[in-house]
N, C-alpha and C positions, 0 to 999 in steps of 0.2 A: 723697427728697421734690422732686418737681421745683420749679424755681424760681418758676413761676408759683403755684402752692400757696402755697410761703413767704412769696410777697408779698403774697396774698390773705390769708392767717392774720395778716401783721404790720399790714395796713391793718384787717381787724376788731378784732385787740386794741387799736390805737392808737384807734378810735374809741369802744370801750368802757371803755377807760379814763378817757378825757377826761370821758365822761358818767359814769361810775360817780362820779369826783370831785365833782360837782355833787349827784348826788342824795345821796351821804352826807353831805354839806354839810346839804341841806335836810333829811334825817333826823334829822340829831342836832338841829337847829333845831324838828323836829315833836315829839320826843321831850321837849325841855326847854317846850317851850311845853305839852304835855300835863301836865306837874308840874307847873308855874307857874299856867298861865292855860288851865285843861281846855276852859272855854268856846271857844278860838279854834278848835276843831276843829269849831263850831257854824256857823261861820261861812262863807258861801259861797266868797268870794275865798280864804281862807286854804286851805279844804279842797282846793277848785278848784286852785290853785297845786303842791300836793302831791302832786295826783293825776294832773296834768298830768306833772310831774316822772318820775314812776314811769313812765308811758305812754312816754314818750320814752326812758326807760332800756330798755324793752322792745325799743323800735325800734333802740336800738344795738347789742343783743344779738342780737336775734333776724332782722335783716336780714340778707342775704347778700350784704356790699357787696363791691366788685369796683373795679377801675380805672375802669371803664365808668360806673359811677353813683356812684362817691365820692364828686361834686360835688353830690348832692342830700344830702348828711351836713352843709351848712350848716343844713338845717331843725331839725337838733337842737339847735345851740345857740341859733337864734332861739326856740323854742319853751322851753328854758330861760329866757331873757331873760323872757317872758312868764310862766312858772309863778314866779320870781323876783318878779314884780312883783307878782303876784296874792298870795303870801303876807305881801309888805311892807304892802298894802295892807288884809289881812285882820288884821295884827297888827301894827300902825307902833311899837310898842315895841320889839320885837324886833331890830330894824336889820338886817332879812332882804335890803335893798338891797346891802350889802357884798358879798353873795354872786354880785353880777353881775361881780365880777370873774372870776368861772371862766369863764362863757360868752363874755366879752370876749377872755381869755387863749385858748382855745381857739379861736376866728375869725381873733385876729389873727396866731397862729402856722403854720394851716394854711390860709389863705384869702386869703393875703397881704393888700394893702392895700386892697381892695374889703372884704374880712372885717372887717378892726380898724376902716375908717371907717362902713362899714355898722352894725355892733355899737355903737359908740358913740353913732350917729346914731338907733337903734331905742329904747336904753337909755335916751337923753335924751327923747324925744320920750314915751317911756310915763312916764316920771316926770311930765313937764310934763304930760301928758293926764289923767293920773289925780289929779292938784292939782288941775286945771281945773274937771275932773266933780266936785269934794269939795266945792263952794259954799263951801269955808272962805277968810278972809281971808291975806293974805301977811304973815308975820311972819318975824323975824328967825330963829325955830327951823327954817324951810324953807330957810335959805341952805346950810346942810349937806347938806341931799338933792337940793335942785334946783341947785348951783351946785357945790358942793365934790365931789361925789360924780361928775357929770358930767365933770368937769376930774381928778377922780383916775384917771377911767376912762378919760381920754383920753391921759393921762400911760403910764399901764401900757401899753393899746394901742400906741401909739408905741415904748414900749421894747422890747414884745415883737414888736414888727414888724421893726424895727431887728435884734434881738439874732435873729429867725429868717432873716433875710435874710443876715445873716453867717454864721450856723450854713450856711445851704444853701450857700453859696457854700464854706465850708469843706469841707463835705459833698464836694460836684463836685470839689474838687482831690484831695481824699483818693483819692474811688474813679477819678480819674485816676492818681494818682501809685500807688495799689493796681495798677491795670490794668498801668502800666508798669513796676512792679514785678514784676508776673506773667510778665510779657513776659521781662523781664530774666531770671528763673527759669526758664521755660521752655527760653530760647535756652540759658541755662548748662546746663542737665540736657542738650540736644541736644549741644552742645558735649562735656561730659563721655562723653556715650554712643558719638561719634563717636571722643572721643579713648580709651576703652577697646576700641573697636572696631580701633582702628590699632595700639595697643599690643599688643593680643592676637595680632593676625595679624602681627605682625614675628618674626624667629627669634632674637632677641637680647634677652636677660632685662633686664628694668627693675625696678628698685627706686626709691619715691620715699618719701620723709620729711618730715614738719613741722617748726619751729622745736622743739619740744620731744621731738625724735626719736622720736616715733611714728610706724611705718609706714603711708603712706596709700593705696600701691598698689603691686602686685606682678603683673607680667603671666603670661600663660599659659605662656610660654616658659620663665618664669624658675622656676615651679613645676613643670613638668616634668622642668626639671633636677634639680630639690631630691628629686622622686620618684624620680627614676632611680637616682641616689646614697645611696639609703633616708635621707633626713633625715626627720626626724617632720613631721607633717601641720602644726605650728603653729610649725614653723621658717623664717627668712627669708634666713638665709646656709645654705651647706652645712658641714657637722660641722667638715670641718677642710681648710685652705687650705696647700697645699705651695709651698715655691718652685721655684725654674728646675732645683734637681736630681731634683724630685720625690720626694724622701724629708724634708727639713726643714721643717715645719710653720713656717708663719708666726707669732709672736708674738703674742696676742691683740691688743694693742695696736699691732701695726703690719697688721694685716689691714683689707682696704680697707673693710670697711662700719664699724669701728669708726674710719678715720682721716675718713670722710665725717663721720660723725655729730660728730668733735671740728671740723668746718668747713674742712678741708682739700679742695683741689681737685689733682686729678690725672689725666694721661691715658696708657693703654695699660700699665698695671702688669700682668704677666701671673703670674696664678697657675694652678697645676694642682689639680683634685680627685679623689677617687678615692684608695682606701688604694694605697701602693706594693705592687706585683706583680699587681693588676689592671687591669681597663680605668681610664685615667686620662682626664682632660679637659682641655685649656688655656682660659682666657679670659684676654681682654684687657680688664681695666677700667678704667673711667674715670667719674671723679665730679666735680660741678659744682655747686657752693652757688646755692643761690636767694638773691633777695634782693626787698625789698619795695621799693615804690616811693622810700620816703626813707632808702633803701640799709641798712636793718636785716637781719639774718638770718631767713630765711623757710624753712630746711630746706633740704632738697638732692634730686638724682637720681644714679642709679649706673645704669651700663651696664655689661651683662657679655656679650661678642662672643665665640663659639667661635673660636678660633686654632689648633686641632689641627694640623687640614689645613694650614696655612700652615707652621707650626712644623716639622711632620714633613717637609714638602717641602723646608726650606729645611735640616734634617740631612741628609736624603736627598741633595740636591745637595752640600753640606760633605763629605759619606762618599763620595761619586764622584770629585769635584774631589781629596781626599785619595788614595785608591787610585790613581785615574790618575796622578797627578803622582809618586807614590812607586815606580809601574812603570816611568815614564819617565827618573827621574833616573838609574838605576843602569844604564841604556845612553846614555845621553846623555854620563856620566861616563866610560865606555868608548871611547867615539867620540873625545872631546876629549883623551883619552892617547894615543891613536893617531893622529890629529891633529899632536900635538903631536911626536910622534917623527917622522912624516914631515916636519916644517918642519925639523926640525934634519937630517935627510939632506943633507949637501953634495954629491950627487950629482944633487939634484932638478930639473928642467929650470925654468927662469924662468918660463915659462908654467903649468907645473902649480905650481911654488910659489905664485903667485898665487892660482891657483883654490882650493888646497888652504887659502891664509891665509885667503879670504873664506868656506869651510865652515867653519872653525875660529873667526874671530869670529860668524857665525851660530849656532856651535852652543854659544858663550858665552851667546849673547843668549837663544836657546832654554833652557838651563840657571836662568839669572837667572828666566825667565817663569816654569818649573815650580818654581823655589825659592820666589817670591812667593806661588803657587799654595798649596804647601804651608802656608807661614804663614798664609795666611787660612784656611785649611779645619781648622787645628788650633784644638783646646779654646780657646772666646774666653775663659774665667775662667784661663786657664793663661797668666803672663807671660813674656816674653822673657828670655831671661837676660842682665844687665846685669853689667858690673864696672864700679865706678866707681873712678876716680881723679882726681887733680888734673891739669886738662888746658887749655891756652890755645886758647879756641875761635878767636882772632883767626888763629891757625896754621892750623887746620885749614880755614878758609874760604879762605886763601890758597892750599893746597896743591889744593883742590877747584878753586878758578878757574883753576889754572894748568892741570891737566889737562884741562877740559873747553876750553880756549883754541885747539885744533887744530879741534874741532868745530864750534865760534861761528865760527871763521875762515872753515870753507868754506861756510858762507851769508853772510858779511861782517858777522855780527852781533857788534858793541863789547861785551866782556865786562870789565866793571869790578869790582875789589874796593878798599872803602872802610873798612878796619878799624884799630883801635886797636893800638897795638903789642902790647900782651897784654890777654886778656881772661879771666881765669882763675875757672875753676869746678870742682864736681866734677860728673865725668859719666864717661859709658863713651866713649871717644873713637871705637872703630869705629861707634858707630850713629848718634853725633853726625855722623861723616863720610858715612854712609848717608843721614840726612835731609837735610844739604847737597846732598849728588849729586843727590836725585833732586830736589829743588827747581831746582837750575843744569839739569839735564836737560830738565824739563818746560819752563821759561823759555826754554830755546832751542828745544825741538821746537814750541814752540805760538807762537815770536815770526815777526814779517814777515822777510823778507829786507832785509839793511842795518839791522835796530835794535838795541835795547841792552839789556843786562842788566846791573844794579848790584846788586854784594853789598856789604852792610854788616855789621859788628859792631861793637858796643859795649857799655862797662858802665854800668848804672845804679846807684843807690842798693842796692837789694836783687836784683838780676837781672841777664842777660847777654841782649843781644836781637840777634837777626840778622834782615837783612830782605833781602827776594829781590824786586827790582823787572826787571820787564819791559815792554815797549812792544807785546805779543805780540796775540791775537786779542780777550782777555778773557774776560769770564763774565757771565751773566746772574744777576739775584739769583736765581731757579730753580736754577740751575746750582750755584752757590755753597752752596744749603741743602742738596745733596744729594753737594757734591764728595767728601764723606770718606766716603762709603756705599760697601760692598762692591762690586765688579764693577761700579760707575758709570763713565759715561764720558759726558762732556760730548757735545752735538751737534756740536761743531767737532770733535772727535778722531774721533767716528764717521766723520764726513766727509773726515776726511782720510787721508793713507795712512797715517800714523803708527800701527805696531802698538801693543796694550799689552792687559792684563789688567782696568784700573779697580780694583786692588787698591794701588797704589805709594802715594797718598795716604793711605789709611785706615791702611797700615802706617806711614806717617811720623808721622801723627800719635798713633798709640800708642806708639812709641817717645817721641815729645816730653814727654807724660803721663805715662808711666813715668820720666821723670827729674822729674816734679812740673812741669811747665812747660806750655805751651799754644801751640798753631798756630792762627793765625787768616790769613784771607785779606782783602782788599780788592780789588775791580775793577769795571770796567765795560767793558761791551761794547765792543770795538773800538778802544780805548785801552790797556787792558795790565791787570797784575794784580802785587799785591803781596804776600807772604808772609811772615810777621811770627812766628818762634818767639821765645819768651821762656823763658828758664831761670831756674833758682834760682841768686843767686848765692854766692858763701863766705860759711859767716857769720862775722862777724868774732870775732876773737881775744879772749879775756877779758883 
């Protein structure tokens, strides 16, 4: 139904209801009068008033009222006033004048101030006019009909008019609020449609859930992945998620979706889907918890990104590095052996001895690089073999510093060891020496000529601390965040003539962590760096 038709129907219904209320009251009065005083219907004023009321009712029902002619509807309550006055004059004992309340209410509510004032004035004028033409003497009994009744109608008209104005104002306000609400809903629906289109256009899977744990959104990419691996139509996640070995399933409580429902947030958790022996796909899963403006939990969102190609590329790189490094190590070992034999020859000319010695040193350096490559390309889950024994870290530091002094002296770098007499702990001395050597070597290589390197070793309450501080080029915050990544080299290292693979720092930190310790760095670009190695101390004897 069109809005115009609905509005016209409401208008017709409103006019008819207002009129029928007055007509019903007069009908009851006429019925009562017929029973009590049948002769009332024979009086022209009484009969004419009843007849006029029913004529007005017919007009209210039959006239096609519209917005264009609704102002003429004021004629209906005016005629009702005349009808009620006629009934009152036809039978004064019935008190029909009280029915003037109905048309006065109608006029005050629907025709504003003019209707309220006009209705009261018309009713009062008719009451006084009919009395004036009755040729009766003014008596105390006329006070109620000539004074109290008009005053009552005035109070009712005033109240209805004021209430109508408030109601109209509230109606306007509600309409404005309804319009704003509808506009907000429309905007929200548009945003929801846009969000759905965006989420369905991306290639990664998205799952959203509310605070009760009910899933509210699954995008097309995730649904396609579920179908690809045979999940039921009603499924939310893949039937089984495997760990990095592609064989061991995640326990139900450790699966990403279960953790997310428990309110946990995590990043880049790798899972494999697909049965072992068949095609498998790796997903990097990230979960974020959502909160309301007051900080209360409000569900969360899970994002699954296919990283199969990335992991396979990393594996292929590691396999290539391991294969090439293994093939290089055997001939390099043979070359070093023959070069050592040549250096032991007393008949070797000095110039030739110097050149062979240079070749020997560079071959050793090349073998060290190949060894680092092999170590980095080995299985990440395979731990380096360690032989723990009670050792003095201070002694290891002093020996490493003494061995590096010639290298530092060639560049005018001051190398200082500040170590306590003894710093005893349980560790693998060969691996700890490897760590200290690597930190010292970097502090010298990336230092400025004439700079300083200070190495200290001390014992704390529960740990042993080794600091290596230099006055070198330093690191930016971005470089510090990636310093221990495999194959990562800083911008200054790549720009310098110093060769390297970017593996040393990662291997160094792995060794420290296998000892139960930690390796950290504090650095400022252009000022220098300080590396701090913390190792667990010896447990106290009972």
